[in-house]
C-alpha positions as CSV (number, residue, x, y, z in Angstrom):
1,M,-3.5,33.9,-0.6
2,T,-5.9,31.3,0.8
3,A,-4.5,27.9,1.9
4,L,-6.4,24.7,2.3
5,S,-5.0,21.4,3.7
6,L,-6.5,18.5,1.8
7,A,-8.2,15.8,3.9
8,P,-6.2,12.5,4.4
9,V,-8.8,10.5,2.6
10,L,-9.9,11.9,-0.8
11,D,-12.4,9.3,-1.8
12,T,-15.8,9.6,-3.5
13,A,-17.5,10.7,-0.3
14,A,-15.0,13.5,0.0
15,A,-15.6,14.8,-3.5
16,V,-18.7,16.9,-2.8
17,P,-17.3,18.7,0.3
18,L,-14.0,19.3,-1.5
19,R,-15.8,20.7,-4.5
20,Q,-17.8,23.1,-2.4
21,A,-14.7,24.2,-0.4
22,L,-12.8,24.9,-3.7
23,L,-15.8,26.7,-5.2
24,D,-15.9,29.0,-2.2
25,L,-12.2,29.7,-2.4
26,I,-12.4,30.4,-6.1
27,A,-15.3,32.8,-5.6
28,S,-13.2,34.8,-3.2
29,G,-10.8,35.6,-6.0
30,D,-7.7,35.1,-3.8
31,P,-4.8,32.9,-5.0
32,I,-5.3,29.4,-3.8
33,T,-2.7,27.1,-2.3
34,L,-3.5,23.5,-1.5
35,D,-1.4,21.4,0.9
36,G,-1.5,17.7,-0.2
37,S,1.1,16.4,2.3
38,Q,-1.4,14.6,4.6
39,V,-3.3,12.7,1.8
40,S,-3.1,9.0,2.4
41,Q,-5.7,7.9,-0.2
42,A,-6.9,9.7,-3.4
43,G,-9.6,8.6,-5.7
44,Q,-10.6,9.6,-9.2
45,A,-13.6,11.7,-8.2
46,C,-11.5,14.0,-6.1
47,L,-8.8,14.2,-8.8
48,Q,-11.5,15.3,-11.2
49,V,-12.7,18.0,-8.7
50,L,-9.1,19.3,-8.3
51,A,-8.6,19.4,-12.1
52,S,-11.9,21.2,-12.6
53,A,-11.1,23.7,-9.8
54,Q,-7.7,24.3,-11.4
55,A,-9.3,25.0,-14.8
56,M,-12.0,27.3,-13.2
57,A,-9.3,29.2,-11.3
58,A,-7.3,29.7,-14.5
59,S,-10.4,31.1,-16.3
60,I,-10.9,33.9,-13.7
61,P,-7.7,34.1,-13.6
62,T,-6.4,33.4,-10.1
63,D,-3.4,31.3,-9.0
64,F,-4.1,27.7,-8.1
65,E,-1.3,25.6,-6.6
66,L,-1.1,22.1,-5.2
67,N,2.0,21.9,-3.0
68,S,3.7,19.0,-1.2
69,P,1.6,16.2,-2.5
70,S,2.0,13.0,-0.5
71,E,3.4,9.9,-2.3
72,P,-0.1,8.4,-2.6
73,L,-1.5,11.6,-4.0
74,A,1.4,12.2,-6.4
75,S,1.1,8.6,-7.6
76,M,-2.6,9.0,-8.4
77,I,-2.0,12.3,-10.1
78,A,0.6,10.7,-12.3
79,L,-1.6,7.7,-13.0
80,A,-4.5,9.9,-14.1
81,G,-2.2,12.1,-16.3
82,L,-2.9,15.2,-14.3
83,D,0.7,16.3,-13.7
84,S,-0.3,19.9,-14.3
85,L,-2.0,19.9,-10.9
86,V,1.3,19.8,-9.0
87,A,3.1,23.1,-8.5
88,A,6.5,23.3,-10.1
89,A,9.3,23.1,-7.6
């Protein structure tokens, strides 16, 4: 299992490096666990990257989980209607 802690600020500038990091993790074929506990700001671009990575991981298939989303991250996920990103408790 490969773990990745998400950056505190997931804004538009963070989308490209996040996308590349997730592509590299998916290419490894290992199950992926993301820690969202430190995220203080999340924007639509990074949410789209996360949703796309989740879909790509499912197509392989490999496990893809977002654990411990911070309140700001959880709020943005809910607002965007991407509740499937959050791992079930």
